[in-house]
C-alpha positions as CSV (number, residue, x, y, z in Angstrom):
1,X,-6.3,3.2,-11.8
2,X,-5.1,0.3,-13.9
3,X,-7.5,-2.2,-15.3
4,X,-6.4,-5.9,-14.8
5,X,-7.3,-8.7,-17.3
6,X,-8.2,-11.8,-15.2
7,X,-7.4,-14.5,-17.8
8,X,-3.6,-13.5,-18.0
9,X,-3.5,-13.3,-14.2
10,X,-5.1,-16.5,-13.6
11,X,-2.8,-18.0,-16.1
12,X,0.2,-16.6,-14.3
13,X,-1.3,-17.7,-10.8
14,X,-1.4,-14.1,-9.6
15,X,-4.2,-12.0,-8.1
16,X,-5.1,-8.5,-7.3
17,X,-6.9,-7.5,-4.0
18,X,-7.9,-4.2,-2.6
19,X,-10.1,-3.0,0.4
20,X,-11.4,0.6,0.6
21,X,-11.7,1.2,4.3
22,X,-13.5,4.3,3.8
23,X,-16.7,2.3,3.5
24,X,-16.0,0.8,7.0
25,X,-16.1,4.0,9.2
26,X,-19.2,2.8,10.8
27,X,-17.3,-0.3,11.9
28,X,-14.6,1.1,14.2
29,X,-14.5,-2.3,16.2
30,X,-13.8,-4.3,13.1
31,X,-11.1,-1.8,11.8
32,X,-9.3,-1.8,15.3
33,X,-9.3,-5.5,15.0
34,X,-7.7,-5.7,11.6
35,X,-5.2,-3.0,12.5
36,X,-4.2,-4.8,15.6
37,X,-3.5,-8.0,13.5
38,X,-1.5,-5.7,11.1
39,X,0.5,-4.1,13.8
40,X,1.3,-7.5,15.3
41,X,2.5,-8.5,11.8
42,X,4.9,-5.7,11.6
43,X,6.1,-6.3,15.2
44,X,6.7,-10.1,14.4
45,X,8.3,-9.3,11.0
46,X,5.7,-11.0,8.7
47,X,4.3,-7.7,7.4
48,X,7.1,-5.9,5.4
49,X,6.0,-3.2,3.4
50,X,8.2,-2.5,0.4
51,X,9.8,0.9,0.3
52,X,10.6,1.9,-3.3
53,X,12.2,5.1,-2.7
54,X,13.0,7.7,-0.1
55,X,12.9,11.5,-0.4
56,X,14.0,14.2,2.1
57,X,11.0,16.3,3.2
58,X,12.4,19.3,1.2
59,X,11.7,17.2,-2.1
60,X,8.1,16.4,-1.2
61,X,7.1,17.8,-4.5
62,X,9.3,15.6,-6.4
63,X,8.0,12.7,-4.4
64,X,4.5,13.4,-5.3
65,X,5.6,13.9,-9.0
66,X,7.2,10.5,-8.8
67,X,4.0,8.9,-7.5
68,X,1.8,10.7,-9.9
69,X,4.1,9.5,-12.9
70,X,3.5,5.9,-11.4
71,X,7.1,5.4,-11.1
72,X,6.9,3.7,-7.7
73,X,6.4,-0.1,-7.1
74,X,6.2,0.4,-3.3
75,X,5.9,2.9,-0.7
76,X,7.5,6.4,-1.0
77,X,8.7,7.6,2.2
78,X,9.6,11.3,3.2
79,X,12.6,11.5,5.7
80,X,13.1,14.2,8.1
């Protein structure tokens, strides 16, 4: 996991945000509400995940290596 220094981020007007949903398993209603909002965003096209690279399913190992080497800047997709 990278370490982000806050001062250069603030100077560049950037931020980093993360959520560990694993801590929320005891709050299924809350998670369902968030997921509903996200799915609506996908349907309304204001949530657009960035796909970095697609790999055929037969190359799943190469896709895993690609991610482990931290080469991706977005989602890595396996296609069937």
